[in-house]
VOBA-1610 file (N, C-alpha, C; in pm, whole numbers, padded with zeros to 5 digits, always signed):
BEGIN
Met-00788-01074-00033Met-00703-01190-00008Met-00638-01182+00130Glu-00703-01115+00226Glu-00643-01095+00358Glu-00606-01227+00423Asp-00695-01327+00413Asp-00667-01456+00477Asp-00556-01532+00406Gln-00529-01497+00280Gln-00429-01568+00201Gln-00291-01507+00214Lys-00281-01385+00268Lys-00152-01315+00265Lys-00112-01260+00400Glu-00105-01346+00498Glu-00050-01306+00627Glu+00098-01273+00608Asn+00155-01200+00702Asn+00296-01163+00693Asn+00385-01281+00728Arg+00382-01382+00643Arg+00466-01499+00663Arg+00587-01491+00570Pro+00693-01570+00598Pro+00809-01568+00509Pro+00769-01605+00368Leu+00833-01543+00271Leu+00804-01570+00131Leu+00847-01711+00096Glu+00757-01784+00032Glu+00787-01922-00003Glu+00888-01927-00117Ala+00957-02039-00127Ala+01052-02057-00237Ala+00977-02062-00369Glu+01046-02024-00476Glu+00983-02025-00607Glu+00941-02166-00645His+00825-02175-00707His+00777-02305-00752His+00862-02350-00870Pro+00915-02472-00869Pro+01008-02516-00973Pro+00947-02523-01112Asp+00811-02533-01119Asp+00749-02548-01250Asp+00702-02416-01309Val+00714-02307-01235Val+00660-02180-01283Val+00726-02136-01413Glu+00859-02139-01416Glu+00931-02091-01534Glu+00898-02177-01657Glu+00889-02308-01637Glu+00858-02395-01749Glu+00717-02371-01801Leu+00622-02354-01708Leu+00485-02325-01749Leu+00478-02191-01822Ala+00556-02096-01774Ala+00556-01963-01836Ala+00607-01969-01979Arg+00711-02050-02002Arg+00766-02061-02137Arg+00663-02118-02234Lys+00586-02216-02186Lys+00484-02276-02271Lys+00373-02176-02303Leu+00337-02096-02201Leu+00228-02000-02219Leu+00269-01881-02305Ser+00400-01855-02313Ser+00446-01734-02383Ser+00479-01759-02530Thr+00448-01876-02583Thr+00484-01911-02719Thr+00432-01810-02820Asn+00305-01770-02803Asn+00243-01681-02901Asn+00231-01537-02852Val+00304-01504-02746Val+00296-01369-02691Val+00395-01277-02761Lys+00351-01161-02803Lys+00439-01066-02870Lys+00501-00971-02768Leu+00617-00926-02800Leu+00688-00835-02712Leu+00616-00701-02708Cys+00588-00654-02585Cys+00523-00524-02572Cys+00619-00414-02613Glu+00564-00307-02660Glu+00645-00194-02703Glu+00723-00138-02585Gly+00852-00114-02603Gly+00935-00061-02496Gly+00910+00087-02477Asn+00961+00137-02369Asn+00945+00279-02338Asn+01082+00336-02309Ser+01118+00442-02379Ser+01252+00497-02365Ser+01266+00590-02247Lys+01154+00619-02179Lys+01163+00711-02066Lys+01244+00648-01954Gln+01317+00730-01884Gln+01396+00683-01772Gln+01313+00690-01645Asp+01341+00597-01553Asp+01271+00600-01425Asp+01308+00728-01352Gly+01211+00780-01278Gly+01236+00902-01203Gly+01207+00883-01057Gln+01263+00970-00978Gln+01235+00978-00835Gln+01273+00852-00761Glu+01372+00778-00812Glu+01414+00657-00743Glu+01481+00691-00610Ser+01559+00796-00613Ser+01631+00829-00491Ser+01557+00927-00403Gly+01463+01003-00462Gly+01385+01097-00384Gly+01471+01212-00335Ala+01417+01285-00243Ala+01489+01399-00188Ala+01497+01387-00038Asn+01603+01442+00016Asn+01617+01440+00160Asn+01513+01530+00224Lys+01468+01490+00341Lys+01373+01572+00414Lys+01443+01699+00461Pro+01368+01808+00475Pro+01427+01931+00526Pro+01489+01908+00663Ala+01596+01980+00688Ala+01666+01962+00815Ala+01578+02004+00931Met+01580+01926+01037Met+01502+01959+01155Met+01565+02075+01230Ser+01482+02147+01303Ser+01534+02253+01387Ser+01615+02192+01501Asp+01698+02273+01561Asp+01779+02230+01674Asp+01687+02185+01787Phe+01712+02064+01841Phe+01625+02011+01945Phe+01640+02086+02078Ser+01733+02182+02083Ser+01747+02262+02204Ser+01640+02370+02212Asp+01565+02388+02103Asp+01459+02489+02103Asp+01358+02457+02214Pro+01315+02555+02289Pro+01221+02533+02401Pro+01092+02463+02360Val+01056+02470+02231Val+00931+02409+02188Val+00931+02258+02211Tyr+01049+02195+02204Tyr+01055+02051+02224Tyr+01030+02012+02369Lys+01067+02100+02460Lys+01034+02077+02601Lys+00884+02089+02621Glu+00823+02184+02550Glu+00678+02201+02559Glu+00606+02076+02507Ile+00659+02018+02398Ile+00600+01896+02342Ile+00611+01781+02441Ala+00727+01769+02506Ala+00747+01661+02604Ala+00650+01676+02722Ile+00629+01799+02766Ile+00536+01824+02877Ile+00394+01789+02834Ala+00358+01827+02711Ala+00224+01797+02659Ala+00203+01647+02649Asn+00306+01574+02604Asn+00295+01428+02593Asn+00272+01364+02730Gly+00343+01414+02830Gly+00324+01361+02965Gly+00183+01385+03015Tyr+00130+01503+02984Tyr-00007+01537+03022Tyr-00107+01444+02955Val-00087+01419+02825Val-00177+01331+02749Val-00169+01188+02801Asn-00050+01142+02835Asn-00032+01005+02885Asn-00111+00978+03012Arg-00136+01081+03090Arg-00207+01063+03218Arg-00359+01073+03203Met-00406+01103+03084Met-00550+01121+03063Met-00622+00988+03048Thr-00745+00981+03099Thr-00830+00864+03078Thr-00890+00872+02939Lys-00955+00764+02897Lys-01016+00764+02765Lys-01125+00871+02756Asp-01204+00885+02861Asp-01310+00987+02861Asp-01251+01127+02852Glu-01140+01149+02922Glu-01075+01280+02916Glu-01017+01306+02777Leu-00962+01202+02716Leu-00909+01217+02580Leu-01021+01254+02483Lys-01133+01184+02493Lys-01245+01211+02402Lys-01300+01352+02425Ala-01304+01394+02551Ala-01354+01529+02581Ala-01263+01635+02521Lys-01132+01616+02534Lys-01037+01713+02479Lys-01042+01714+02326Leu-01051+01595+02266Leu-01060+01587+02120Leu-01188+01654+02070Thr-01297+01636+02143Thr-01423+01702+02107Thr-01408+01853+02114Glu-01342+01899+02220Glu-01319+02042+02237Glu-01238+02100+02121Leu-01142+02020+02072Leu-01056+02065+01962Leu-01117+02035+01825Lys-01239+01978+01825Lys-01310+01942+01703Lys-01233+01840+01620Leu-01175+01742+01691Leu-01104+01632+01627Leu-01186+01505+01640Asp-01153+01406+01558Asp-01225+01278+01558Asp-01208+01209+01693Thr-01316+01157+01748Thr-01311+01089+01878Thr-01325+00938+01865Arg-01321+00885+01743Arg-01335+00741+01725Arg-01200+00671+01742Gly-01206+00549+01794Gly-01085+00469+01809Gly-01061+00428+01953Val-00968+00334+01970Val-00932+00287+02104Val-00844+00391+02172Lys-00815+00371+02300Lys-00744+00471+02379Lys-00607+00506+02320Asp-00531+00404+02277Asp-00399+00431+02220Asp-00407+00520+02096Val-00510+00498+02015Val-00529+00579+01895Val-00564+00723+01933Leu-00654+00739+02030Leu-00693+00873+02074Leu-00574+00948+02132Arg-00493+00877+02209Arg-00374+00939+02270Arg-00277+00986+02161Lys-00254+00901+02062Lys-00163+00937+01954Lys-00217+01057+01876Arg-00348+01060+01854Arg-00410+01169+01779Arg-00391+01302+01851Leu-00412+01302+01982Leu-00401+01426+02058Leu-00255+01472+02067Lys-00164+01377+02087Lys-00022+01412+02092Lys+00024+01477+01962Asn-00017+01419+01851Asn+00026+01472+01722Asn-00038+01607+01692Tyr-00158+01629+01745Tyr-00220+01761+01728Tyr-00135+01867+01799Tyr-00099+01840+01925Tyr-00018+01935+02000Tyr+00119+01954+01935Lys+00178+01843+01890Lys+00309+01849+01826Lys+00305+01936+01701Lys+00203+01914+01618Lys+00192+01990+01494Lys+00172+02138+01523Gln+00087+02168+01620Gln+00061+02308+01654Gln+00188+02379+01699Lys+00269+02311+01778Lys+00390+02373+01831Lys+00501+02382+01727Leu+00514+02277+01643Leu+00622+02276+01544Leu+00598+02378+01432Thr+00474+02412+01406Thr+00448+02511+01300Thr+00508+02647+01335Arg+00543+02668+01461Arg+00603+02795+01502Arg+00750+02805+01463Ile+00816+02689+01447Ile+00961+02693+01423Ile+01004+02629+01292Leu+00915+02551+01226Leu+00953+02484+01103Leu+00898+02557+00982Pro+00968+02548+00866Pro+00916+02610+00744Pro+00778+02556+00711Lys+00700+02636+00644Lys+00562+02597+00612Lys+00556+02471+00529Asp+00657+02450+00441Asp+00656+02333+00353Asp+00737+02217+00410Ser+00770+02223+00539Ser+00851+02118+00599Ser+00779+01985+00600Ser+00854+01876+00583Ser+00796+01742+00586Ser+00746+01705+00724Glu+00784+01783+00827Glu+00734+01753+00960Glu+00585+01783+00971Val+00534+01870+00884Val+00393+01905+00891Val+00324+01877+00758Asp+00388+01803+00671Asp+00331+01772+00542Asp+00381+01635+00500Thr+00324+01580+00393Thr+00367+01450+00346Thr+00451+01463+00221Tyr+00546+01373+00204Tyr+00638+01380+00090Tyr+00566+01348-00040Tyr+00472+01255-00037Tyr+00406+01209-00159Tyr+00283+01294-00192Asp+00265+01321-00321Asp+00143+01388-00367Asp+00027+01289-00371Tyr+00059+01167-00411Tyr-00043+01063-00422Tyr+00007+00932-00365Ile-00086+00852-00317Ile-00058+00715-00277Ile-00151+00624-00356Cys-00092+00524-00421Cys-00169+00426-00498Cys-00186+00300-00413Val-00307+00277-00367Val-00336+00159-00286Val-00371+00043-00379Ile-00299-00067-00364Ile-00319-00185-00449Ile-00341-00307-00361Asp-00448-00380-00387Asp-00476-00503-00313Asp-00526-00608-00413Phe-00435-00693-00458Phe-00469-00794-00558Phe-00563-00900-00503Glu-00641-00958-00594Glu-00708-01086-00566Glu-00643-01188-00659Ala-00624-01309-00609Ala-00554-01411-00686Ala-00624-01546-00671Thr-00595-01636-00763Thr-00653-01770-00756Thr-00611-01836-00625Cys-00700-01918-00572Cys-00673-01983-00444Cys-00763-02106-00429Glu-00726-02189-00336Glu-00804-02308-00301Glu-00840-02300-00153Asp-00928-02390-00111Asp-00968-02393+00030Asp-00848-02415+00120Ser-00756-02499+00076Ser-00633-02524+00151Ser-00518-02526+00051Asn-00447-02412+00041Asn-00340-02402-00058Asn-00217-02482-00016Ala-00166-02562-00108Ala-00041-02634-00084Ala+00074-02534-00080Pro+00185-02567-00013Pro+00299-02474-00005Pro+00350-02429-00140Asp+00336-02515-00243Asp+00387-02480-00375Asp+00275-02434-00469Tyr+00162-02392-00412Tyr+00049-02348-00495Tyr+00087-02224-00576Ile+00050-02223-00703Ile+00081-02111-00791Ile-00038-02016-00796His-00023-01898-00736His-00129-01797-00738His-00119-01714-00866Glu-00233-01692-00931Glu-00239-01604-01047Glu-00332-01487-01015Ile-00290-01367-01047Ile-00371-01248-01019Ile-00497-01251-01105Ile-00613-01226-01041Ile-00739-01223-01115Ile-00810-01088-01102Glu-00761-01001-01015Glu-00815-00864-01006Glu-00701-00768-00975Phe-00693-00661-01055Phe-00588-00559-01037Phe-00659-00426-01010Pro-00675-00389-00882Pro-00738-00262-00847Pro-00634-00159-00802Ile-00664-00032-00824Ile-00582+00077-00771Ile-00676+00185-00719Val-00650+00233-00600Val-00722+00348-00545Val-00622+00463-00534Leu-00652+00573-00601Leu-00562+00688-00605Leu-00602+00786-00495Leu-00516+00796-00393Leu-00543+00882-00278Leu-00461+01010-00287Asn-00530+01123-00286Asn-00464+01254-00287Asn-00426+01288-00142Thr-00297+01298-00114Thr-00254+01320+00024Thr-00274+01464+00070Arg-00302+01555-00024Arg-00326+01695+00014Arg-00472+01716+00053Thr-00562+01662-00028Thr-00705+01678+00000Thr-00759+01569+00090Leu-00681+01460+00107Leu-00722+01343+00185Leu-00851+01283+00129Glu-00857+01277-00002Glu-00974+01220-00069Glu-00929+01117-00173Ile-01015+01018-00197Ile-00992+00924-00306Ile-01028+00996-00435Glu-00927+01019-00517Glu-00946+01101-00637Glu-00994+01018-00756Asp-00953+00892-00761Asp-00994+00807-00874Asp-00966+00662-00838Thr-01024+00572-00916Thr-00999+00429-00897Thr-00978+00362-01032Phe-00910+00249-01028Phe-00886+00166-01147Phe-00917+00023-01108Gln-00982-00050-01198Gln-01010-00191-01171Gln-01018-00269-01301Arg-00938-00374-01309Arg-00946-00465-01423Arg-00935-00607-01371Tyr-01015-00696-01430Tyr-01004-00838-01398Tyr-00904-00902-01492Val-00847-01013-01449Val-00739-01078-01523Val-00773-01225-01544Arg-00754-01272-01667Arg-00781-01414-01696Arg-00656-01497-01666Pro-00665-01590-01571Pro-00550-01676-01540Pro-00523-01772-01655Glu-00397-01811-01670Glu-00359-01896-01783Glu-00321-02038-01742Ile-00265-02054-01624Ile-00226-02188-01580Ile-00349-02266-01535Lys-00432-02199-01453Lys-00557-02260-01407Lys-00672-02165-01440Pro-00720-02168-01564Pro-00825-02073-01605Pro-00960-02097-01538Gln-00978-02215-01477Gln-01103-02246-01409Gln-01088-02214-01260Leu-01169-02119-01212Leu-01162-02082-01071Leu-01221-02190-00982Ser-01165-02206-00864Ser-01223-02298-00767Ser-01349-02235-00709Gln-01440-02317-00661Gln-01562-02264-00600Gln-01528-02183-00476Phe-01423-02225-00406Phe-01378-02150-00287Phe-01337-02009-00326Cys-01262-01996-00435Cys-01216-01865-00482Cys-01333-01777-00524Ile-01430-01836-00592Ile-01549-01761-00635Ile-01626-01710-00514Asn-01645-01797-00415Asn-01719-01757-00294Asn-01643-01651-00215Leu-01511-01663-00210Leu-01429-01571-00132Leu-01426-01431-00193Thr-01401-01424-00324Thr-01378-01296-00390Thr-01502-01236-00456Gly-01601-01320-00485Gly-01718-01272-00557Gly-01693-01259-00706Ile-01576-01301-00751Ile-01541-01296-00894Ile-01588-01426-00959Thr-01676-01416-01057Thr-01734-01535-01118Thr-01651-01583-01237Gln-01679-01704-01279Gln-01608-01761-01393Gln-01637-01682-01521Asp-01761-01633-01535Asp-01797-01554-01653Asp-01713-01427-01662Ile-01692-01361-01548Ile-01611-01239-01546Ile-01469-01271-01592Ile-01413-01379-01540Ile-01276-01417-01573Ile-01263-01457-01720Asp-01361-01530-01771Asp-01355-01576-01910Asp-01351-01460-02009Gln-01410-01347-01971Gln-01415-01231-02060Gln-01300-01132-02036Ala-01216-01162-01938Ala-01108-01069-01902Ala-00986-01089-01991Asp-00898-00989-01991Asp-00771-00997-02064Asp-00667-01069-01980Thr-00560-01111-02045Thr-00449-01173-01973Thr-00369-01065-01902Phe-00280-01107-01814Phe-00207-01012-01730Phe-00124-00910-01809Pro-00049-00949-01912Pro+00030-00848-01985Pro-00056-00733-02040Val-00175-00765-02088Val-00265-00662-02142Val-00314-00571-02030Val-00350-00631-01918Val-00398-00553-01804Val-00287-00464-01749Leu-00166-00517-01740Leu-00054-00437-01689Leu-00028-00316-01779Gln-00043-00333-01909Gln-00028-00219-01999Gln-00136-00114-01972Ser-00257-00159-01943Ser-00366-00066-01909Ser-00335+00009-01780Val-00274-00061-01685Val-00234+00002-01558Val-00133+00113-01585Val-00033+00083-01666Val+00071+00181-01698Val+00010+00302-01769Asp-00080+00277-01864Asp-00145+00387-01936Asp-00224+00476-01840Trp-00294+00415-01747Trp-00375+00489-01649Trp-00285+00573-01558Met-00175+00516-01514Met-00083+00588-01425Met-00017+00705-01499Arg+00013+00685-01626Arg+00070+00795-01705Arg-00031+00908-01723Glu-00156+00870-01743Glu-00262+00969-01758Glu-00272+01056-01633Lys-00243+00995-01517Lys-00246+01069-01390Lys-00115+01143-01363Glu-00018+01128-01453Glu+00113+01195-01443Glu+00188+01155-01315Leu+00174+01029-01279Leu+00243+00977-01162Leu+00390+00951-01195Gly+00478+01000-01113Gly+00620+00982-01136Gly+00682+01089-01223Thr+00599+01168-01290Thr+00650+01278-01373Thr+00616+01411-01306Lys+00489+01447-01307Lys+00445+01570-01241Lys+00426+01550-01091His+00382+01431-01053His+00346+01405-00913His+00434+01297-00852Lys+00482+01321-00731Lys+00551+01218-00654Lys+00446+01123-00597Tyr+00474+00994-00601Tyr+00376+00898-00552Tyr+00445+00775-00496Ala+00367+00696-00424Ala+00416+00569-00370Ala+00307+00465-00382Ile+00348+00339-00396Ile+00256+00226-00392Ile+00237+00188-00245Leu+00116+00151-00208Leu+00088+00108-00071Leu+00006-00020-00075Thr+00043-00117+00008Thr-00025-00246+00012Thr-00057-00288+00155Asp-00146-00384+00167Asp-00181-00441+00297Asp-00096-00565+00319Gly+00026-00545+00367Gly+00118-00656+00386Gly+00220-00665+00274Ser+00301-00770+00278Ser+00410-00787+00181Ser+00372-00869+00060Trp+00269-00951+00072Trp+00243-01052-00030Trp+00201-00998-00165Asp+00131-00886-00169Asp+00082-00836-00299Asp+00196-00820-00399Met+00305-00759-00355Met+00417-00734-00446Met+00519-00847-00444Ser+00558-00891-00324Ser+00668-00988-00314Ser+00627-01128-00356Lys+00498-01160-00348Lys+00454-01294-00386Lys+00365-01292-00510Phe+00248-01226-00501Phe+00151-01233-00610Phe+00205-01170-00740Leu+00252-01045-00732Leu+00303-00980-00853Leu+00432-01047-00900Asn+00516-01083-00808Asn+00642-01149-00842Asn+00617-01280-00916Met+00526-01360-00863Met+00493-01488-00926Met+00424-01468-01061Gln+00333-01369-01068Gln+00260-01344-01192Gln+00354-01301-01304Cys+00453-01221-01271Cys+00549-01177-01373Cys+00629-01295-01427Arg+00663-01389-01341Arg+00734-01508-01388Arg+00644-01593-01477Ile+00518-01606-01439Ile+00424-01683-01519Ile+00407-01620-01658Ser+00395-01488-01661Ser+00370-01416-01787Ser+00498-01383-01862Arg+00613-01424-01807Arg+00743-01398-01870Arg+00766-01248-01889Ile+00728-01171-01787Ile+00744-01026-01790Ile+00845-00985-01683Lys+00925-00885-01715Lys+01016-00831-01615Lys+00935-00761-01506Tyr+00977-00778-01384Tyr+00906-00715-01272Tyr+00905-00563-01293Pro+00786-00499-01291Pro+00778-00354-01318Pro+00852-00271-01214Arg+00929-00175-01261Arg+01011-00094-01171Arg+00926-00006-01079Phe+00808+00036-01125Phe+00726+00122-01040Phe+00676+00048-00916Ala+00680-00086-00919Ala+00629-00165-00806Ala+00741-00226-00722Lys+00864-00183-00744Lys+00976-00243-00671Lys+00990-00191-00528Lys+00923-00080-00497Lys+00928-00024-00362Lys+00786+00015-00323Trp+00751-00009-00198Trp+00614+00021-00156Trp+00607+00044-00006Ile+00491+00094+00036Ile+00462+00112+00178Ile+00378-00006+00223Asn+00426-00080+00321Asn+00348-00187+00383Asn+00269-00122+00496Ile+00136-00107+00477Ile+00054-00035+00573Ile+00053-00103+00709Arg+00069-00235+00712Arg+00068-00306+00840Arg+00186-00264+00926Lys+00303-00254+00866Lys+00421-00209+00940Lys+00405-00063+00981Cys+00357+00018+00888Cys+00340+00161+00913Cys+00241+00185+01028Tyr+00129+00116+01023Tyr+00025+00128+01127Tyr+00079+00081+01262Gly+00144-00036+01263Gly+00196-00091+01388Gly+00299-00001+01453Asn+00389+00054+01372Asn+00493+00142+01426Asn+00435+00275+01475Phe+00335+00326+01403Phe+00281+00457+01438Phe+00197+00451+01566Tyr+00108+00352+01574Tyr+00020+00342+01690Tyr+00076+00252+01801Lys+00195+00196+01777Lys+00262+00112+01876Lys+00175-00007+01917Val+00130-00082+01817Val+00047-00200+01843Val+00119-00325+01794Pro+00090-00441+01852Pro+00156-00565+01810Pro+00112-00609+01671Arg+00188-00700+01615Arg+00166-00746+01478Arg+00028-00808+01457Asn-00025-00875+01561Asn-00154-00942+01545Asn-00272-00845+01543Gln-00244-00715+01555Gln-00350-00615+01549Gln-00342-00532+01421Thr-00275-00586+01318Thr-00258-00508+01195Thr-00327-00570+01074Lys-00422-00661+01096Lys-00503-00708+00985Lys-00600-00597+00946Leu-00646-00600+00823Leu-00730-00492+00771Leu-00851-00464+00860Thr-00929-00567+00890Thr-01050-00547+00969Thr-01017-00502+01111Thr-00905-00550+01166Thr-00866-00510+01301Thr-00822-00364+01305Met-00745-00322+01204Met-00703-00182+01198Met-00824-00089+01191Leu-00921-00126+01108Leu-01043-00045+01098Leu-01114-00038+01233Glu-01126-00153+01298Glu-01195-00159+01427Glu-01126-00072+01531Lys-00992-00080+01538Lys-00918-00001+01637Lys-00929+00149+01611Leu-00954+00185+01484Leu-00970+00326+01449Leu-01116+00370+01461Gly-01203+00278+01505Gly-01343+00313+01523Gly-01423+00315+01395Met-01378+00238+01295Met-01446+00235+01166Met-01492+00094+01132Asn-01594+00084+01050Asn-01643-00044+01001Asn-01600-00063+00856Tyr-01586-00189+00817Tyr-01555-00219+00677Tyr-01674-00181+00590Ile-01648-00115+00478Ile-01753-00077+00383Ile-01733-00154+00253Gly-01838-00224+00208Gly-01829-00298+00083Gly-01823-00448+00106Arg-01765-00517+00008Arg-01755-00663+00014Arg-01612-00704+00048Leu-01596-00771+00161Leu-01464-00817+00202Leu-01408-00913+00097His-01281-00897+00062His-01209-00977-00038His-01242-00936-00181Ser-01316-00826-00198Ser-01318-00761-00329Ser-01194-00674-00332Gly-01111-00691-00435Gly-00986-00615-00440Gly-01008-00466-00434Leu-01106-00415-00508Leu-01132-00272-00510Leu-01186-00225-00375Asp-01281-00299-00317Asp-01336-00259-00187Asp-01229-00267-00078Asp-01147-00371-00081Asp-01037-00380+00016Asp-00945-00259+00003Ser-00913-00221-00121Ser-00824-00107-00145Ser-00885+00023-00094Lys-01015+00040-00112Lys-01083+00160-00063Lys-01078+00167+00089Asn-01096+00053+00154Asn-01093+00052+00301Asn-00952+00074+00354Ile-00852+00022+00283Ile-00713+00049+00320Ile-00686+00199+00307Ala-00739+00260+00201Ala-00722+00404+00182Ala-00786+00483+00296Arg-00898+00435+00348Arg-00963+00502+00462Arg-00872+00499+00585Ile-00801+00388+00603Ile-00705+00378+00714Ile-00591+00478+00694Val-00541+00486+00571Val-00432+00579+00542Val-00476+00723+00568Ile-00597+00757+00526Ile-00649+00892+00549Ile-00652+00924+00698Arg-00702+00829+00777Arg-00708+00852+00922Arg-00568+00867+00981Met-00474+00787+00933Met-00337+00797+00984Met-00274+00930+00947Leu-00299+00978+00825Leu-00248+01109+00785Leu-00309+01219+00872Gln-00437+01206+00901Gln-00504+01304+00987Gln-00445+01302+01128Asp-00401+01184+01172Asp-00345+01170+01306Asp-00198+01210+01313Gly-00141+01249+01198Gly-00003+01297+01199Gly+00100+01201+01147Cys+00058+01085+01097Cys+00153+00988+01043Cys+00208+01037+00909Glu+00332+01005+00883Glu+00394+01038+00756Glu+00441+00908+00691Pro+00354+00842+00612Pro+00390+00713+00553Pro+00513+00725+00464Arg+00594+00619+00464Arg+00712+00618+00379Arg+00738+00476+00331Val+00806+00465+00218Val+00842+00333+00165Val+00919+00256+00271Asn+00874+00132+00298Asn+00943+00051+00399Asn+00977-00090+00353Glu+00941-00124+00226Glu+00977-00255+00172Glu+01011-00241+00024Arg+01090-00337-00026Arg+01125-00334-00168Arg+01163-00474-00215Met+01165-00490-00347Met+01214-00613-00409Met+01354-00588-00461His+01445-00681-00433His+01582-00670-00482His+01627-00808-00526Thr+01659-00822-00654Thr+01698-00950-00715Thr+01598-01060-00679Gly+01469-01025-00685Gly+01365-01123-00662Gly+01335-01154-00517Gln+01399-01082-00424Gln+01381-01109-00282Gln+01320-00989-00211Leu+01238-01017-00110Leu+01177-00913-00029Leu+01279-00859+00070Met+01290-00725+00077Met+01383-00662+00170Met+01316-00544+00240Thr+01364-00513+00359Thr+01314-00399+00435Thr+01392-00274+00397Val+01322-00162+00386Val+01386-00033+00361Val+01399+00039+00495Pro+01521+00063+00542Pro+01540+00130+00672Pro+01480+00270+00673Ser+01424+00309+00785Ser+01364+00442+00797Ser+01469+00552+00798Ser+01597+00513+00814Ser+01704+00612+00815Ser+01738+00664+00675Leu+01690+00593+00572Leu+01719+00636+00434Leu+01630+00754+00396Pro+01673+00835+00298Pro+01590+00948+00254Pro+01457+00901+00197Phe+01357+00989+00201Phe+01229+00958+00139Phe+01249+00935-00010Glu+01170+00846-00068Glu+01179+00821-00211Glu+01042+00786-00267Gly+01020+00825-00392Gly+00895+00795-00458Gly+00909+00677-00552Ala+00797+00631-00606Ala+00799+00521-00701Ala+00849+00570-00837Ala+00894+00477-00919Ala+00951+00511-01049Ala+00842+00548-01149Ile+00883+00615-01256Ile+00793+00646-01366Ile+00744+00515-01428Pro+00614+00496-01445Pro+00563+00371-01503Pro+00614+00351-01646Gln+00658+00229-01676Gln+00706+00195-01810Gln+00626+00079-01867Asn+00624+00070-01999Asn+00553-00039-02065Asn+00608-00174-02020Pro+00522-00275-02009Pro+00570-00409-01973Pro+00674-00458-02073Gln+00775-00526-02023Gln+00880-00581-02108Gln+00890-00731-02085Phe+00878-00806-02194Phe+00887-00951-02184Phe+01032-00996-02173Lys+01053-01105-02101Lys+01186-01163-02090Lys+01221-01235-02220Asn+01349-01239-02251Asn+01394-01309-02372Asn+01383-01460-02353
//
C-alpha cells in the first residue's frame, strides 16, 4: 500500500464508521480477556555513555573528517579492504565507513553489552498492511485491512526468523475493487474464504505469544510510514468495535529512522527508493503485504549492519498520532493481549 500511505496528515474520522461498526457487531461475541499485564512499556534506560573527554572521541572526529574527504571510489576501495558491503550511494557508503570506525574505537571503552554497540530489541516485527482501496480514494474513504503480515527479524543474527500472513474478509465493502485486486494481487476468492478481522487479530496474538514476544524477548513493531497503525489499524478497530491493541500503540517508523540515520530528505524514504539508495532491488511482488514486509526487513538489516540503532519514534495516544522524542528511554512493545470488544 505504498502509494496509498504517504506521510500525510491523518484524516479526520469518518462520521459513519462508528454507526457501521455497531451494525456489523450485532452478532459478534466478546473475545476472551487476558489477565496478563502489559510489559516493557517503559523499557530500560540505555547504559551511561563514557565521558566524552576520553581521547577516543577525538580519534572518531578525526576519522570522520578523513571519511568526509573521500571520493566514492575511495570509499568503496576502503570498504572492500575492510570486507564491508560496497553497495549504495555515496552518503550511505560514508555513513557505513564512519560507523565501522566508531564501533571499532568505542569497543575499547564501552562495556561489551552496551547499547552503543548493540541493539535494545531482541526482535523487530515488521508489519505492512494491505487494505481496501479505489483508483481514486475520496477523503472520507473507509479502508479495511485485507492482509495482515508480520516478518519476525532477529536483531542478533540479522536474519528473518519467521513470518506470519493471514488474509482478512472486509465487512463494510466485502467486494474488492478491480483496482485493489490489480494492485495487491489479492483476489476476491481469497477474501471470500478469509476470516474477519477479530479472528485474525486473535491469531496474531497467539502467534506472538508463541514467539514469547514481550515476555522472554524485548521487541518492537516497525512499519513503513505512519499509516499502517495510525490510520489502517486505527480505522479497522473502530469498524470491528475492538479496542486498539496495546502492543501496537508504539512503533518504529522506518522512514523517519532511515531519513535521520542517512541524512536524506523525506522524498527519498519511500520503500523502493530506500532499497535503491542502499544498492538493493525489490524482491517479490510490490504491494503484497508479506513481500513488502520482507523488503522492509532487508532495509532494517542493512541499517543495523551500518550501525543504526532503531528505536520507537511514533505512538498512538487517545486515538491521535504522536511523535516519541529520541530523548526518552528506549522502550519495547507491550505483551500481546487477546482482542477486547468495546461495550
